[in-house]
N, C-alpha and C positions, 0 to 999 in steps of 0.2 A: 788198217781198217778199224773204224770205231765200232765196238761191239755192244755198247749199251746206250740206252737213252740218256743216262746221266752223263756219260762221256761226251755224247753228242751235244748235250746242253752246255757243258763247260767250254767246248770249242766254239759254240755259237756265241757265248758271252765274250770269249777272247777275240772273236772277229770284230767286235765293236771297239775293244780297248787295245788291241795289239799294236806294237810299233813296227811290225813288218807284215808282209802279205804271205809269208811262207807257211805252208802247212795248216791253213785254216779252212775247215769244211765242216758241214753238218751232215751226218749220214743217217738221220732218222727224220723223214718228212712227216711222220705222224705226230710229232711233238709241236703243238702250237706255241707261239712265243710266250704267252702267259704261263703255260705249264713249264716250258723250258727254263725260263728265268727263275720261276719259283723253285724248280728243282735245283738250280744252281745255288739258291739260298743265300746265306749271309756272305758267301764268298764274293758276291758282287760288290759288297760295300768296302772291301779291303783296298780296292784300286781307285777309290774316288779321290779327287783333289778339291780342296776348298778354294775360295776366292771368287771374286765377282766375275761372271762371264761378261765378255765384251758386248755391249749393246749395239744393235744395228740402228743408229739414230735415224737413218732415212726411213726405215720400216716403221718406227714409232711415230715419226712426224707424219708420214703418209696416212696412218690410220687414226690420228688423233681426233679427227672430227666425226668418225664413224663409230657409234657406240653399239651397233648391233652385231655385225660380223665383218670386221675390216678385211679389205682385200689387198694383198701384196702383189706387186708386179714382179714375176720371176725373171731370171736372167734371159729367158727366151722370149720375154714379152707377154707371156700368158698371165692371166689374172687368177690369183689363188686365195680363196677365203681362208683366213688364218685359223679358224676353229673348224674342226672336222669331226664327224662321227665315224669311228672305226668299228666295223662289224667283225669282232674277233671270236666271240665265244658262243654264238647263237646258232641254232639250227635254222633251216630255211623258213619255217613257219614263224619263229620268233623274230628272225631278221626282217621278215615281211612287215610284221606289226610295228617293230621298233623303228624301221625306216620311215613309215608313215608318221609315227610320233615325232621323229626328228625333223621331218619336213614341216610338220604343223608348227613346231616350236620356232623354226627359222633356219635350221641347218641347210646348207646348200653344197657342202663339200663332204664327200663320202669316200672312205677307204674300205674297200671290200676285198679282204685278203683271201687268196686261194687256200691258205692254211686252215681257214675256218670252215670251208666247205659250204658256205651259204650264199654264194654269189647269185644263184638262181632266185632265191627268195627275195634278196635285195632288188634284183632286176625287175621282178614282177611288181614289187611295191612302187618302183619308179614309174613303170608303165601305168599302173592303176591310179597314181596320184593326180594325174592330169597336169602336173607342173611341166612347163616347156623344157625340153632337153637342154636348150641353150642357157637356161638359168641355173644349171647344175654343173658341179665339178666332180667327176667320177674317176676314181683311181683303182686299178686292179693290181695284181701282183703275180710274180712268177717265182717259183722255187726251182732252181736248176744247179745248185751247188754240190750235188752228189757226184757229179762226173768231173773228170779232169781232161785237159787238153782243149785246144781252140775249137776244133770241129765238133767234138762231143758236146762241149758247152753250148756252142751255137745251135746244134740240133735240139738239145734238151730245152733251151730257152725258146726257140721257135715253136716247139710243140706246146710249151707252156702258155705262150701268149695266144696261140690259136685256141687252146682250151678256155682261156678267159673270154675270148670273143664268142665262143659257142655258148658259154654259160650266160653271159650278159645278153646274148641275142634272144633269150626267152622273154626278155622284157623290152624287146625292140630297140635295144641299145646297140648301135652299129659303129660307134667309135668311142674311144676313151679320151678323157682329158689328160690322163697320165697313166703310165704303167711303171711298176716298180720292181726291181730285183730284190727279193726279200733277203737274200744273203749272198755274199761274194763267193766265187769259186775258190779253189785251194791255192791258186797262184795267178800271176799276172796274165799268163797265156790263156788260162781258162776264163778269167774275168773279161778279157778282151773278146773272147768267143761269145760269152753271154751278151756283151754290149753290142756287138755288131748285129746280133739277131734283133735287138731292140731298134737299132738304127734302120733295119729293113722294115720293121713294123711301122716306124715313123715315116719312112719314105712312101709306104703304101697308104699313108694318111688314115691309119687306123688308131693312132694316138697322137695327141698334140704335143705332149711332153714325155720325156723318159727320165726315170729317177732310180734311186737306190735306197736300200735300207740296211742298217747295221754294217756300214762301210767305215773303216778307219781312214784317216787322211792318206795313208800310204796306198790303200786300196783304191781310193778315189783317184790318186795320181796315176795308177795303172790305166784307168779309163781315160783320164784327161790327156794323157800323152799322145793318144792316137785317135781320140773320138772326133768324128765330124759333127755329131750332135752331142752336146754336153748335158750331163745330169743337172737338174735344177733343184732337186730336193733330196735330202738324206734323212731317213726316218731313224731316230736313235732313242734308246731309253734314257730320257732326261727328266729329272724332277728336282725339287728343292732338296730331297733326301739323297739324290744320286746324280752327280754330274761331274765327269772329268772336266777339270777347270777350263780347258781351252777348246772344248768340242765345238761350241757354236762359233767361236772366233775362227777356228781352222777351216770350218765349212764356209763361213761368210767370205773369207778372203779368196776362196776358190769360186765365188759366185753362186754358192749353194745354200739354200735355206734349210735349216734343221726343223723337222717336224718331230716333236716329242711323242713317243709312245710310252705308255705307263707314266703319264705326267703327274698322276697322283699316287704313284708308288705301288699300285696294285699288283704289278707283275714282278716286282723286285723283292721277293721274300716276304710279302705281306704289305698291308697298308702302312701309312706313316706311323712311326712310333709316337708315344705320348709327347715327347719333347718337341718333335717337329710339328705335330698338330697344335700344341699349345702355343708355340711361337707364332705360327701362322694365324691362329685364332686371335691372339693378343693384338697383332697388327690389324686384323680384320675389323675389330671393334671400332677402330677409328673411322673406318669407311662404311660401316654397316655391311660388311662382307663376311662370308664364311671362310674357314681355313682353306677350303678347296679353291675358292675364288682368288684368294691371295696367292696360293701356290701356282695357279695357272697364270695370273698376272705377272708373277716373277719370270715365268718362261717367256712371255710376250715381251716384257721390257728388257730381257736379256738378248733379244734379237731372234727369238725362235717362234714357232707356231706349235700347235698341238692337235692330237686326235684323241678323243675320249670315248668312253662307252658307258652305257647305263641301261637299266630297265625301268627307271623312274623318271616320269615326265618332268617333275620338279627339278631333278638333277640335270636333265637336259637343258632346261631354261637357265639354271644356275651357272652352268659351265659357259654359256654364251654371254652372261651378264658380267663381264670383267673388263669391258672396254670404256667404262665411264669414270674410272678413277686412276690415279697414278701413284705408285710407291715412291717414297723419297729415296735419295741415294743411300742414306743411312739404313733404311729399311731393306733395301736391296742387298747391302753388305751383310746385314744380320741374317737374312734368309740364305744367302750364298754360303754362309759359314756353317749351316746346319748339316751339310753332307759329311 
């Protein structure tokens, strides 16, 4: 049993990077991922690998002509806007206001995490916005990694997705475009219990896609070996400053798109250090782009997508304005070497 939030944090971090699925769980649901990774601190950076991530050329080509918010076609055929607003650290009232701001700027993909406790505020903003539901991509999340065993994990996950539907229902949202397992269970048997609960939700047509977050390749394989409905997205902490070298490639070869959380480093022991910022800013001058836009573009050209958060309307717009320029191969290598 894990007895402290810090211990839980370190296990959560290991669940992303570990080479096996044994013994990985988080036993403190009160720690959001921003706080959790921050508590893990500089330890996160010791396990990184440099080198250019393998780009998904089809993804880049598909989006080349769309400079607002390109849409990827996921493995299950669903359409996924590559830039997402992730509601992580806001209360319901703030989430309400910022969701309306994000909609005004042009975001149509939203990740409303159960860990943040603001799904109701988000849902009310969607209802009041007047934007047609079919124009939006809405993803919820379930945390059910505290229990072990197939049946226990299935029951906890079922309870979790039902709570999502109850919360979103206050905004008249009666189906999700995606539901995500926020962390894997402690072993394959537990992970498969989590997953079959999602497959039942999918069969009930309450969600169109099912996905994961913070899963290692080995944990993905636990799902893929028995799944009748496969995961299409894996949300991972990926940035210019932090990226296990083959993360995106390993997911892509399994037909899974990586969505970067903490794409600007905010949840990984603080913001980008001076060297990373300066390197991104230097490249950005060539394109009249900020360091943040260069860092997000690097993720996109590496074959990934991203979810960002802000309280600043200008930053919302800035994060969307990355699809009208292209980094050179040499610039990509330079940025990849910063980790």
